[in-house]
Every structure is written in structure tokens, then in C-alpha cells.
N, C-alpha and C positions, 0 to 999 in steps of 0.2 A: 598504508593506503592514503593517497593524497586527498585532501579536502579543500574546497573553496568556500567562500562566504558569500551568501546572497542575502542582503538586508539583515546581516547579523546572524544568519542561520547557516549551519554547516551542510554542505552537500558533497557527497563522495564523488570523485572524478572517475566515474566508471561508465563503460558501455555495457550492453546487455551481457555478453559473455563474462566480463569481469564481475558484474553484479552477481551472476549465478555462481561463479567461482567463490566470491566472497561469502555468499550464504552457505555454500558447501563447507567452507572453512569454519564458519560459526557453528554449523551442525556438528562438525567433528570435535568441537570443544566440549560438547556434552554439558552445556549450561544454557540457561534461558537467556535469550538475546532478543532485541527488538529491532525491526526494520521499519523505517518510515518512508512512505512514498509521498514525496513533497511536490505540490504544485503551487501555482501562484496564489490560488484562493487560500490554501492553508498557510502560506507564507504571510499573507496579509492578516489572517486571524492571529498569527503569532506576534505580530507587531503590537497588538492590543491585549494579548493574553500572556502574561509572564509564565504561567504554569505550562501552557502549550509550548512556549519557547524553550523552557527547560527540558520538556519531554523530547523535543527534537534534538536539542544539543546533547542530550545524554544517550541518544539512540546509538546502537552498534553499527548501523548502516543507514544512510539517508540517500535515496536514489532520486534523480530528477524526473518525477512523473508529471510531465507537463512541458509543452514547448515554451511556455513563458519563462520557466526557470532556466532552460537552455539559452534562450534569447538574452536573458538578463546576464548570464555568465559571460556571454560574448561582448555585450555592451560594457561590462565592468572590467574586461580585460583578462579574464582567466577562463577561457571557453571550456565547457563540458563537452565530451565527445558526442553524446547523443541523448535523446530522451529515452528513459527506461520506464515505460508504462507499467503500472502495477498489474494490469490484466495480463500483459505479455510476460512479465517476470513470473507470475504465478504459473502460466502455461509451461515455461521452461523448467521451473522447479518441480512441477509434477512429473515431467519426463525424467529428470534426474532422480527423483524419489523412486520411480518405478525401476530404473536401471540399478539403483543401489539398494533396493529392497527396504526402503524407508517408508514408514507409514505417515499419513497426513490426517489432519482434522479440519473440518469445515465448521466454523462458528460464526453465525450472523444471519442477516436477512430475515424475511418474514417466515412464519412457520411453513415448513415443507420445501422451501426454496433451496436451503443448504443441502438437503438430502437429494433433491433433484439435480442440483449442480454436481454433486459427487457422483451420481450415476452417469451423468453426461461425461464427466472427466474420466471415469473408468472405461467408457466406450471409446473415448478418444485416445487414451493412453493405456494400452494393454499392460497388464501386470501391476497397475497402480493399486496400492493398498490404502484404502480409506479406513482409518481406525475408528472414526466416529463423525457424527454431524449433530449440530444443535442450532436452533434458531437464535436470533439475537433479542428476542422478546422475553426478558426475564428481569426481575427487580433485584435490588441489593440483597434481599433476604435469600434469594436463590443462587447468588453468586458462588458461594462455597461449594454447592452441589455441582455447579457447572465446571468449576476448576477441578473438582474431584473426578468428574467424568473425563475431562481432558487428560489428567494425570494417569488414570487407570487405563486409558487407551494405549498409552505408550507412544503416542505420536511424536515424531521428531520435528515436524513442521506444522505450525498452527496458523491457518489462514483466518483472519478476523475481518469479516465484512459487515461492519456496523456503521460505516460512513465516518468521515473525518469531521471533527476531531474526537468523537466518542471512542472510536476504535483505538486511537493512539493513547488516550487517557486510560482506557481499560487495560491495555497491555502494560503500560508503565506502572499502573497501580498494583497489578497482580504478578509482576515479574518474579517476585520473591516466592510466590506460592505455586507457580507453574514449574514443573520439573523437566529440565533438559530439552526444551523445545525452542526453536527459532520462531518467533511470533511476527507475523507480517500483516499490516493493515492493507486490505485490498478493496476497500470501498464497496461499490456496487458490482463487483466482479461476479458474484454468485448469480445475480439476476441475469447478467449477460451470458454466462456459461449455461444457465438453465433455459435460456431462450426467452426469458420474460422481457428483456430489454434488448433492443438492437444496438450494436456498436456502430460508430461512424465508419463509413467506407474507408479503406486503406488510404486512398488518395487524399481524403480530407485530413486524416491523421498526419500524413506526410507534409501537407501544406499548413499544418497548424490550425486547422479549422474544426477540430473535433468539438470545441466549445460551442461553435455555432450550430452544429448538428444536435448537440444535447439541448440547446436552447429551443430550437425548432420543435424537437420531440417533446420537451418538457418545459413549456413556457413558465411554469412555476419557479424555475431556476433563475428567473430574471434578476431578482434582488441579489442572489448570491453572485451572479455574473458581474455585478457592479464592482466586484473586487478586482477584476482584470484591468480596467483603465486606471484604477488607483494604484495597482501594482506597477504598471508601466511608468506612471508619474513618479512614484517613489524611487524606482530604479534610475530613471533619468536624473532625478535630483541628487541621488547618491553619486552618480557619475560626475556631475558638475562640481560637487563639493569634495 
């Protein structure tokens, strides 16, 4: 699998079908793997956080979840085929899981949301086997019990919706304790799937304006959004040098 480098971070050169195929290959290996959904905000976090950078570099698959990452790849001269949004990737993987009789586990979000998201997913995808759900509100002392719950469920796909970078750190820290599951950080996807949060209209996503929709709906994200212009400047600087 070919990888490109965006600000020193690896990104797999995949479109959506290729990303799904790659995850299917990882599931077939029957070992625990990590998938990172990289956007420009996380990329900027990694510039200042060596531990996060290491997590991304060591992931089994890094998909370009964000038009900023795709834009950067084109500016830097090694274009990625398309954005692979984490929410959309999760939907495709749920369909594949149902077809192949593989079970999934939803871990994260506020109490009750993961379960509600799982119920919505089962209505959307006939035949989907949800092995278990658990909210993301637990402390370090409860972590072993949560991992035991995931392992006992026998799930082959573990969707972790704790927000970045917490979800990425959590997966990386526990990869050796989780048995034979592909673990994917999906951010706020459970809230969207459960209908708690509305996703940007398709046309805004296609135009690269999903960030603006999120900002309008959640003004509290303003400080986090400041990473976007910093990302653009950093990419342009790298292009020039």
C-alpha cells in the first residue's frame, strides 16, 4: 500500500473502496490493528505532540479524513485520490460486516448514545451483528473491565468514538490487550448516527465546507478551528522549502 507524507505524517493513498478493502485485509489477519482517520486539525496537533505523531506513524492504516489533507497532498505534489471520511468509512464497513457475518462493537460517546447508534445501524444495515456497546465515560480503573467486555464479545471491528486524539491514544495504548479486532477512531460518528448531531449537507462536504457547517452549529469549536489556517500556512511553507 502506497503512502504519502503530509507534514511528516503518513497517509495511505486510498479511495473509499480501497480503504474498505484494506480494512477487510486487516480483519482477515486476525490480529489487533489500528486505523487512524486523519484531518488537518489532528495533523497540527501531531506537530506539537510527539506521542500523537508516533501513534499515527505506527498505525496500520491512515486515511485522509478531511479535505484539508487531500488539498495538502495536491499542493505537495503527490495527490491523494479522495477524502475518506470516517463516518462514511464506518457506514461502508458496517455493510461489509453484515455481508460477512462479522460482529462489531461501539465504544464511546455519552451514556446511551453508542447503544442508540447501534440500534440505528441495525435498522439501516439488515443482518448487522452488534456484539456490544459501551459509552466512553470511564476512568482508568475501569479500563480493564471495558477491554474484557470487548474481548468477550468476539467483535472483529471496534469503532471507538471518543474524539481525537483521545480515541487514538486509547487504541494505541490497548492494542496489545484487545484480541483480534480492527480498531477505528470515528470521532463523533455515534452522535451523527444516533441523530444527536446533524451532519453537513452533501454539497458542503463536496465543496470542502463541512468545517464551516460544524462551526455554525457548534461555535464552541472556534478555537479548535484555528488549526485550519495554521495547517494551510504550514503546508505552503513546506511546499516552498
